[in-house]
C-alpha positions in Angstrom: -48.6 -55.2 -114.3 -46.4 -55.0 -117.3 -49.1 -55.3 -120.1 -46.2 -55.7 -122.6 -45.6 -59.0 -121.5 -48.9 -60.3 -122.8 -48.4 -58.8 -126.4 -47.9 -61.3 -129.1 -44.2 -61.7 -129.2 -42.6 -60.2 -132.8 -41.5 -63.8 -133.5 -45.0 -65.3 -133.2 -48.6 -64.9 -134.8 -51.9 -65.5 -133.5 -54.9 -66.4 -135.5 -58.5 -66.7 -134.3 -61.2 -68.3 -136.0 -64.6 -67.5 -134.3 -68.3 -68.3 -134.8 -71.4 -69.9 -133.7 -71.3 -73.7 -133.0 -71.5 -75.6 -136.3 -70.0 -72.7 -138.4 -66.9 -74.7 -139.3 -64.6 -73.6 -137.0 -62.7 -76.9 -136.1 -62.8 -77.8 -139.7 -61.3 -74.5 -141.0 -58.7 -74.6 -138.1 -57.6 -78.0 -139.2 -57.4 -77.2 -142.8 -55.4 -73.7 -142.3 -53.0 -75.8 -139.7 -52.4 -77.8 -142.8 -51.6 -75.1 -144.9 -49.4 -73.0 -142.8 -47.5 -76.4 -141.4 -46.0 -76.6 -144.7 -43.9 -73.3 -144.1 -43.9 -72.8 -140.4 -44.4 -74.2 -136.9 -48.1 -74.2 -136.1 -50.1 -75.0 -132.8 -53.8 -75.4 -132.9 -55.8 -74.5 -129.6 -58.9 -74.0 -128.3 -58.7 -71.7 -125.4 -61.4 -72.3 -122.8 -60.4 -75.4 -120.5 -62.1 -77.9 -118.9 -61.9 -76.2 -115.4 -64.7 -73.7 -116.9 -66.7 -76.0 -119.1 -67.0 -78.7 -116.4 -68.3 -76.1 -113.5 -71.3 -77.4 -112.1 -72.5 -73.6 -111.7 -72.0 -73.0 -115.3 -73.8 -75.9 -116.7 -76.7 -75.1 -114.3 -77.1 -71.8 -115.6 -76.6 -73.1 -119.3 -79.2 -75.4 -118.9 -81.4 -72.9 -117.4 -81.9 -74.7 -114.1 -81.3 -71.6 -112.0 -84.0 -69.2 -110.8 -84.2 -65.9 -112.4 -82.6 -64.5 -109.2 -79.7 -67.1 -109.2 -79.2 -66.5 -112.7 -78.8 -62.8 -112.3 -76.4 -63.4 -109.2 -73.9 -65.9 -111.0 -73.5 -64.1 -113.9 -70.8 -61.6 -112.8 -69.2 -64.8 -111.4 -69.2 -66.8 -114.5 -67.6 -63.4 -116.3 -64.6 -63.7 -114.0 -64.3 -67.2 -114.2 -64.4 -67.2 -118.2 -61.8 -64.1 -118.2 -59.3 -66.0 -115.7 -59.7 -69.1 -117.6 -58.7 -67.4 -120.8 -55.8 -65.5 -118.9 -54.3 -68.9 -117.6 -54.6 -70.4 -121.1 -52.9 -67.5 -122.8 -50.1 -67.6 -120.1 -49.4 -71.2 -120.1 -50.3 -72.3 -123.6 -50.2 -70.0 -126.4 -47.8 -67.4 -125.3 -44.8 -69.9 -125.0 -45.8 -71.1 -128.4 -45.7 -67.5 -129.9 -42.2 -67.1 -127.9 -41.2 -69.9 -129.8 -41.9 -68.4 -133.1 -44.9 -70.5 -133.8 -48.2 -69.6 -135.5 -51.0 -70.3 -133.0 -54.5 -71.0 -134.4 -56.9 -70.4 -131.9 -60.5 -72.2 -132.4 -62.7 -69.5 -130.6 -61.2 -66.6 -128.9 -62.2 -63.9 -126.3 -64.7 -62.3 -128.7 -66.7 -65.3 -128.1 -66.9 -64.5 -124.7 -68.0 -60.9 -125.6 -71.0 -62.1 -127.8 -72.2 -64.7 -125.5 -72.0 -62.9 -122.4 -73.7 -60.0 -123.7 -76.2 -62.1 -125.3 -76.9 -63.9 -122.0 -77.7 -60.6 -120.3 -74.3 -58.9 -119.3 -75.4 -55.2 -119.7 -71.9 -54.0 -119.3 -69.8 -55.1 -121.9 -66.9 -52.5 -121.1 -66.8 -54.4 -117.7 -66.1 -57.8 -119.7 -63.7 -55.9 -122.2 -61.7 -54.6 -119.2 -61.3 -57.9 -117.5 -60.0 -59.4 -120.8 -57.8 -56.4 -121.6 -54.2 -58.2 -121.5 -55.6 -60.6 -124.1 -53.6 -59.5 -127.4 -55.2 -58.9 -130.7 -54.7 -61.6 -133.3 -52.9 -60.7 -136.4 -55.9 -62.2 -138.1 -59.5 -62.8 -136.7 -61.8 -64.6 -139.2 -65.7 -65.0 -138.0 -67.5 -67.5 -139.9 -71.1 -66.3 -140.3 -74.1 -68.6 -140.4 -77.6 -68.1 -139.4 -78.8 -69.8 -136.2 -81.1 -72.3 -137.7 -78.5 -73.3 -140.0 -76.1 -73.9 -137.1 -78.5 -76.0 -135.3 -79.2 -78.2 -138.5 -75.4 -78.5 -138.7 -75.1 -79.6 -135.0 -77.6 -82.2 -135.7 -76.3 -83.5 -138.8 -73.2 -84.4 -137.0 -75.1 -86.5 -134.8 -75.1 -84.1 -131.7 -77.9 -83.0 -129.7 -78.4 -79.1 -129.8 -78.2 -78.0 -126.0 -78.0 -74.9 -123.7 -78.9 -71.7 -126.0 -78.5 -73.7 -129.1 -82.0 -74.5 -128.6 -82.7 -70.6 -128.6 -82.7 -69.3 -131.9 -83.4 -65.6 -130.8 -80.5 -65.7 -128.5 -78.1 -67.2 -131.2 -79.4 -64.6 -133.5 -78.1 -62.0 -131.0 -74.8 -63.4 -130.7 -74.4 -63.5 -134.3 -75.5 -59.7 -134.5 -72.9 -58.9 -131.8 -70.3 -60.7 -133.6 -71.1 -59.0 -136.7 -71.5 -55.6 -135.1 -67.9 -56.0 -133.3 -69.5 -53.9 -130.4 -66.3 -54.2 -128.5 -64.4 -52.1 -131.0 -63.8 -52.3 -134.9 -60.5 -54.0 -136.0 -59.0 -53.9 -139.5 -57.8 -57.6 -138.7 -61.3 -59.0 -138.0 -62.7 -60.4 -141.2 -66.3 -61.8 -141.7 -66.5 -64.7 -144.4 -69.7 -66.2 -145.6 -69.7 -70.0 -143.4 -72.0 -71.7 -145.8 -69.7 -71.3 -148.6 -68.2 -75.0 -149.9 -65.6 -76.1 -147.2 -62.7 -75.8 -149.6 -63.6 -72.4 -151.2 -63.8 -71.0 -147.4 -60.6 -72.8 -146.7 -58.8 -71.1 -149.6 -60.3 -67.4 -148.7 -59.0 -68.2 -145.2 -55.4 -69.5 -146.1 -55.2 -66.1 -148.4 -55.8 -64.0 -145.7 -53.9 -65.8 -143.2 -50.7 -65.8 -146.0 -51.5 -61.9 -146.2 -51.6 -61.3 -142.6 -48.1 -63.5 -141.9 -46.4 -61.6 -144.8 -47.4 -58.2 -143.2 -46.4 -59.6 -139.7 -43.0 -60.8 -140.6 -41.9 -58.2 -143.5 -42.7 -55.0 -141.4 
């Protein structure tokens, strides 16, 4: 397979916002879209589709309804399923917009898979990275950092009930550590911001980072 077909086309740009649920990704993605849409065509998306989210085996795993043996058996299957879902979304949704010259803002990206899969017990991060190797590196990735307990408080405050691993602060803290450590490989395009800043102050910082990334992208 020609890996070049998966690169971000020169006329487009990819921006990813990552973080724990409750970190403000969706709010900041929307505010960044408003900022950039005055200058460019912008497409905002969330990469993991309902095919993966609604899978009965996945939900049984996340709800801890499986025995330890069954959980160990299905984890590699779920890693493969997640990788397929992300690649398909990239091919059918993100890349077509990039080829049209749009700036694509992704609410979550493959780094979320890396962090959560390792925290869920996958010992071989290299294998997970290999499966996702055709997904291109964004021109800008922003990780919104908040402690696990803050994430759960925010989830409750918006009227949602914490579920799955959101009730496990130790595992969520492990996910946070993986995001901060970039265990899949350090990138200069990856920025960690304090997600507890006031919303509009955080939006201004993200907008400046995006403006700088796009200036570098289109002036080079």
